[in-house]
N, C-alpha and C positions, 0 to 999 in steps of 0.2 A: 556769520553776519547777523542772523536772527538772534543768536545769543547776545551779541553786542547791543542790538537794538533793545532787547528786553532789559539788559543791564542798565542802559542809559535812561530808559523809561522809569525803572524802579528808583534810580538815583534822583531823577527829577521829582518824582512823587515824594520821596523822602525829604528832599530839600524844601518842598512846599509845606509839608507837615511841620518840619523843623522851624521854618520861619513863622508859621502860625503860633507855635509855642513861644518863640522869641517875642512876638508882639503881645501875647497874653502876659508874659512875665514883665515886659516893659510897662504895661498897663498897671500891674500890681506894684511895681517900683514907684511909679508916679503917684498912685493912690496912697502908698505908705508914706511917701514924702509929704504929700498933702495932709495926711492925718497928723503928722508931727506939727504942722503949722496950724491946722484948724481945730484939732482935737475933736473932730466930728464923730459922734458915737455910731451913727449909721454907717459911716465909711469904715470905721474900725471893725464893726460887725461883719460887713461885706467882705473885707480882706480875709478875716479869720475863717469865714464860712465857705470861701471859694477855693481853698487850698487843694482839695481833692482833685479838682479839674486838672491842675498842672501835674500833680503826681501821676495821674492816669496817663496823661499825654507823654510824659517823660519815659514811662515804661514802654509805651507804643513805639516811640522813636528808637529806643535802644533795641527793642525786639526786631524792628525793621532793619536796623544796621546789621545786627547779628545774622539775620536771614540772608541779606545780600552778601555778607562775608562768606557764609557757608556755601551758598549756591554758586557764586561767581569767582571766588578766590581772587579778588582784584590785587593788582600790584602797583608800585610807584605812586603816582599822584592820586589815583583813585583810592588806593589803600589809605593814604594820608588823610584824604577827605573823610573817609568813614571813621577813622580813628579820632580825627578832630571833632566830628559831629558827636561821637559817643562822649568824649570828654566835655565838650561845651554843653551838651545836653544835661549832663550831671551838674555843671556849674549853674545853669539856668534854674534847675530845680532847687538848688541850695540858695540861690538869690531869692527865689519866691518864698522859701522858708524863712529867710531873714526878714522879708516884708511882713510875714505873719508875726514874727517876734517883735517887730517894731509896733505893729498894731496892738499886740498884747501889752507891750510896755506902756503905750499911750493910755490904754484902758486902765492899767494899774495906777498910773500917775493921776489920772482923773479922779479915781476913787480915793486915793491916799491923802490928797492934800489940795488945798486951794493955792498952793505955792505957784508963783508965776513961772511959766516956761521961759520967760525972757532972760533968765540967768545965763542961758546959753543961746546964742544966735545961730540957729541951725540953717538959716537960709543959704549961706555960702556953700556949706557942706552938701546940702540937699541938691543945689544947682549943679555942683561938680559931679556928684554921683549919677544924676540923671544924664548929664552930658557924656560921662564915661560910658554908661550903658548904651546910649544911642550910638556913640562912636564904635563901640565893640561890635554891635550888630551890623553897622555900616561897613566896618573893616572886613567882616566876615562875608557879607554879600558881595562886596566889591573885590574881595581877596586882595586887600590893600595892607601890606605889611608896615608901611610908613605910618599910616593912620593908627594902626595897632600900637606902634611904638610910642606915639604921642600920649597914649593912655597912661603909660608909666609915669610921665611927668605930672599928670593930673592926680594920680594916686599919691604921689609925694605931697601934694597940696592937701589932699584929704587927711593924710596922716598928721600933718601939721595942725590942721583945724581940730582934729581929735585931741591933740595935746593941749590946745587952747581951751577946749571944753573941760578937760580934766582939771586944769588950773583954776578955771572959773568955779567949778563945783567944789574944789578943795577950799577955795576962799570962802565960799558960802557956807560950807560945812563948819568952818571955824567960827563963823558969825551966827549961824542958825542951827544949833545942834539938834533942835527938836524935829527937824525935817530930814534927818539923815537918810531914811529909806527912800523918800521921794527924790532927794538929790542924787543918790546913787543910781536910781532909775533914769534920771535925766542924763547922767554921764553915759549910762549903758546905751541910750539912744544913739549917741555919737559913736559908740563902739560898734553898734550894728551897722551904721552907715559906713564906717571904715571897713568892716568885713565885706559889705557889698562891693566896695571899691576893690578890695583884694580879689574877690571872685571875678570881677570884670577884667582885672589884670591877668588872671589865669586864662580868661577867654582870649585876650590879646596875644598871650604867649602861644596859644594853640593856632591862632590865625597865622602868626609868623611861621610856625612849624608847617602848616598847610602850604603856604606860599613858597617858602624858601627851603623846606626840608631840614630846617635847623631847629634843634631843641634849645629853647631859650628859657632860662630860669633866673629869677632874681635881678633882672635889669633895673627894676624899680628901686632896689636897695641903694 
């Protein structure tokens, strides 16, 4: 009985720490998306400079999971929860890395050229990625597999918008050969946003695994 109480206390503590990490990463995603729109130099510098905080926290969460696994040897749903947290933890860290890549890309574009960002309208893509991330965290907290599955449909929309960005950049490359490096970076912003969407889709798959015990891969294809 004491053993079970200790176990559930440790799980609750782990969940709290994990959700703090989730909210910090969500903040980074929002700031990266804002940086694409605003090109604000201070915001870009803040995103790049704060990456270590998430890296440290990701390690803490993983170590906590491994400690609980070793001490309590959980089974069934408790085991699935810990496996899901370990995997989602890794996805969150990678999403934060992509936020940093976006900030660096914006920084480069600002230095490279006065070319307008308006060649690609990032607003729809930015809105979808932020919506997906919020839904992913909500699906996890609520253990809602249906909400997780809806993320796959949004991911398809993000992929489509990435394709549109590619076509817009190719058109501009044909017309404005002198800005090739900047245009490629503009396209890569959409690629980073798409990768964020893919990572959130991975989170959705882990939520479904946690709730239903079913390994789901590639439903978004």
